C-alpha positions as CSV (number, residue, x, y, z in Angstrom):
1,M,-52.1,4.1,6.9
2,S,-50.7,6.5,9.5
3,L,-51.2,5.9,13.2
4,S,-52.8,8.7,15.2
5,R,-51.8,9.3,18.8
6,P,-53.6,6.8,21.1
7,E,-54.8,7.3,24.6
8,A,-52.6,4.5,25.7
9,L,-50.5,1.5,24.6
10,L,-51.0,-2.0,25.8
11,F,-48.4,-4.7,25.2
12,D,-48.3,-8.5,25.2
13,L,-45.3,-9.9,26.9
14,D,-44.0,-13.2,25.6
15,G,-43.1,-13.0,21.9
16,T,-43.7,-9.2,21.8
17,L,-41.4,-7.7,24.4
18,V,-39.4,-10.7,25.6
19,D,-38.2,-13.9,23.9
20,S,-39.0,-16.3,26.6
21,A,-39.2,-19.5,24.5
22,P,-35.8,-20.9,25.6
23,D,-36.7,-20.9,29.3
24,L,-40.2,-22.1,28.6
25,T,-38.8,-25.0,26.6
26,T,-36.4,-25.9,29.4
27,A,-39.3,-26.0,31.9
28,V,-41.6,-27.9,29.5
29,N,-38.9,-30.5,28.9
30,R,-38.0,-31.0,32.6
31,M,-41.7,-31.5,33.2
32,L,-41.8,-34.1,30.4
33,V,-38.8,-35.9,31.8
34,D,-40.6,-36.0,35.2
35,L,-43.4,-37.8,33.4
36,D,-41.1,-40.2,31.5
37,R,-41.8,-38.5,28.2
38,E,-39.5,-37.5,25.4
39,P,-38.3,-33.8,25.4
40,L,-39.4,-31.4,22.6
41,Q,-37.5,-29.2,20.3
42,E,-37.6,-25.4,21.0
43,S,-39.1,-24.8,17.6
44,Q,-42.1,-26.9,18.7
45,V,-42.6,-25.1,22.0
46,R,-42.4,-21.7,20.1
47,D,-45.3,-22.8,18.0
48,W,-47.4,-23.6,21.1
49,I,-46.9,-20.4,23.2
50,G,-49.6,-17.8,23.4
51,N,-52.7,-19.1,25.2
52,G,-51.4,-19.4,28.7
53,A,-49.4,-21.9,30.7
54,R,-52.1,-24.6,30.9
55,R,-52.6,-24.7,27.2
56,L,-48.9,-24.9,26.6
57,V,-48.6,-27.8,28.9
58,A,-51.6,-29.5,27.4
59,R,-50.2,-29.1,23.9
60,A,-46.9,-30.5,25.1
61,L,-48.6,-33.6,26.5
62,A,-50.7,-34.0,23.3
63,G,-47.7,-33.4,21.1
64,K,-49.6,-31.0,18.9
65,R,-50.9,-27.4,18.8
66,D,-54.6,-28.0,17.9
67,I,-56.4,-29.8,20.7
68,D,-60.1,-29.8,21.7
69,V,-59.7,-31.0,25.3
70,D,-56.8,-31.1,27.7
71,P,-55.1,-34.5,27.9
72,D,-55.4,-36.6,31.0
73,G,-52.8,-35.6,33.6
74,T,-52.7,-31.9,32.6
75,D,-53.3,-30.7,36.1
76,T,-50.4,-32.7,37.5
77,A,-48.1,-31.8,34.6
78,L,-49.0,-28.1,35.0
79,Q,-47.8,-28.1,38.7
80,R,-44.5,-29.8,37.6
81,F,-44.1,-27.1,34.9
82,F,-44.7,-24.3,37.4
83,V,-42.0,-25.7,39.7
84,H,-39.4,-25.9,36.9
85,Y,-40.4,-22.5,35.3
86,H,-39.8,-20.8,38.6
87,E,-36.3,-22.2,38.5
88,T,-35.6,-21.3,34.8
89,L,-37.6,-18.1,34.4
90,V,-34.8,-15.7,33.4
91,D,-31.9,-18.1,32.5
92,Q,-32.0,-17.4,28.8
93,S,-34.9,-15.1,28.2
94,C,-34.1,-11.7,26.7
95,V,-35.7,-8.5,25.5
96,Y,-36.1,-8.3,21.7
97,P,-33.8,-5.8,19.9
98,G,-35.1,-2.3,19.8
99,V,-37.7,-2.9,22.6
100,L,-36.0,-0.8,25.3
101,E,-35.3,2.1,23.0
102,G,-38.8,2.0,21.7
103,L,-40.3,2.0,25.1
104,E,-38.1,4.9,26.2
105,R,-39.3,6.9,23.2
106,L,-42.9,6.1,23.9
107,Q,-42.5,7.0,27.6
108,A,-41.0,10.3,26.5
109,L,-44.3,10.9,24.6
110,A,-46.1,10.6,27.9
111,L,-48.2,7.7,26.7
112,P,-49.6,5.5,29.5
113,M,-48.5,1.9,29.0
114,A,-49.7,-1.5,30.3
115,I,-48.8,-5.1,29.9
116,V,-51.6,-7.6,29.1
117,T,-50.3,-11.2,29.1
118,N,-51.7,-14.7,29.5
119,K,-48.7,-15.5,31.6
120,P,-49.6,-16.3,35.3
121,T,-49.1,-13.5,37.8
122,A,-46.4,-15.4,39.7
123,F,-44.1,-15.2,36.6
124,T,-45.1,-11.9,35.1
125,A,-43.7,-9.4,37.6
126,P,-40.4,-11.3,38.1
127,L,-39.8,-11.5,34.4
128,V,-40.7,-7.9,33.7
129,E,-38.4,-6.8,36.5
130,A,-35.5,-9.0,35.5
131,M,-35.8,-7.7,31.9
132,G,-35.6,-4.1,32.9
133,L,-39.1,-3.3,31.8
134,A,-40.9,-2.5,35.0
135,E,-40.3,1.2,34.9
136,F,-42.3,1.6,31.7
137,F,-45.6,0.1,32.8
138,S,-48.0,1.3,35.5
139,V,-50.5,-1.5,35.0
140,S,-50.0,-5.2,34.4
141,V,-52.8,-7.7,33.7
142,S,-51.8,-11.4,33.8
143,G,-53.5,-14.6,32.7
144,D,-55.0,-15.2,36.1
145,T,-55.9,-11.6,37.0
146,L,-59.4,-12.2,35.7
147,A,-61.6,-15.2,35.2
148,V,-61.0,-14.9,31.4
149,K,-57.8,-14.5,29.4
150,K,-57.0,-13.5,25.8
151,P,-58.5,-14.0,23.2
152,H,-61.3,-12.7,25.4
153,P,-61.3,-8.9,25.3
154,G,-61.7,-8.7,29.1
155,P,-58.0,-8.4,30.0
156,L,-57.5,-5.5,27.5
157,E,-60.6,-3.7,28.7
158,H,-59.5,-4.2,32.3
159,A,-56.1,-2.7,31.6
160,A,-57.6,0.3,29.9
161,K,-60.0,0.8,32.8
162,Q,-57.0,0.7,35.2
163,L,-55.2,3.3,33.1
164,G,-58.4,5.5,32.9
165,V,-58.5,5.3,29.1
166,D,-60.9,4.1,26.4
167,I,-59.7,0.7,25.0
168,K,-61.2,1.7,21.6
169,R,-58.8,4.7,21.5
170,S,-55.8,2.6,22.5
171,I,-53.3,0.5,20.6
172,Y,-52.6,-3.1,21.5
173,V,-49.3,-4.6,20.5
174,G,-48.9,-8.3,20.2
175,D,-47.7,-11.3,18.1
176,S,-50.3,-14.1,18.2
177,R,-53.8,-15.0,17.1
178,A,-54.9,-14.6,20.7
179,D,-53.7,-11.0,20.5
180,V,-55.4,-10.3,17.2
181,D,-58.7,-11.7,18.3
182,A,-58.6,-10.0,21.7
183,A,-57.9,-6.6,20.1
184,S,-60.6,-7.1,17.5
185,A,-63.2,-8.1,20.2
186,A,-62.2,-5.1,22.3
187,G,-62.4,-2.7,19.3
188,S,-58.7,-1.7,19.7
189,V,-56.2,-1.1,17.0
190,M,-53.8,-4.0,16.8
191,V,-50.1,-3.6,15.9
192,R,-48.4,-6.8,15.2
193,V,-44.6,-7.2,15.8
194,P,-42.9,-8.9,12.9
195,Y,-41.5,-11.7,15.1
196,G,-42.7,-13.7,18.1
197,Y,-44.9,-16.7,18.4
198,S,-47.5,-16.7,15.6
199,G,-47.9,-20.5,15.5
200,G,-48.1,-20.2,11.7
201,D,-51.5,-18.7,11.9
202,A,-52.6,-17.1,8.6
203,V,-54.6,-14.3,10.4
204,V,-51.3,-13.2,12.0
205,A,-49.2,-13.6,8.9
206,N,-51.7,-11.6,6.9
207,H,-51.9,-8.7,9.3
208,P,-51.9,-5.4,7.5
209,T,-48.3,-4.4,6.5
210,E,-48.8,-0.8,7.8
211,L,-49.8,-2.2,11.2
212,T,-46.8,-4.7,11.4
213,L,-44.1,-2.8,13.3
214,T,-41.4,-3.3,15.8
215,V,-41.7,-1.5,19.1
216,L,-39.1,1.0,17.9
217,E,-40.9,1.5,14.6
218,L,-44.1,2.1,16.4
219,A,-42.5,4.8,18.6
220,Q,-41.1,6.4,15.5
221,A,-44.5,6.3,13.8
222,L,-46.2,8.0,16.8
223,A,-43.5,10.7,17.2
224,P,-44.8,14.2,16.4
């Protein structure tokens, strides 16, 4: 399957453009220590990223990914997490290999680009700026920009509207089940990066091979 030129490209942030798991793990573990809880391994935190800060904290309190309701104390724990994440936001986070070159090539194709993330606004802009990504994106939609977040299609549709394009003629690039479901609900083509925070979800693992590309490979596929 060949990709045709889209009207725009929308990107997830954590697990797609930036590996933020080390700093998220530090913040989660400092929060747990505050609550007299045992710290977690980074591998556990990686499995729990993707549905926003509150769900990450709730999973950390519950000690598992699949939860039906947030554990008692989630609100208090979330505030402690925010304090620590502000302190650790860019300590160890890094851009994935090939991302900057890929974005430069896509920018050279004059394709409008936006970030659509479940990360809270307070952390999105500082992280994007620190990672040297800000110049590529004219629109950024965070997890608290709207009343809904991914996997709801609203954030993708909002970003497309801000860019002045049709979401159904755009490509969304992500790494998780929330990204797959949001793109599907919005009617957008979904390109999955072959890394990131899939949480072991079969829907992500079984994403079509021809639509599983790094950012650089996507740029190469869209080049005339």
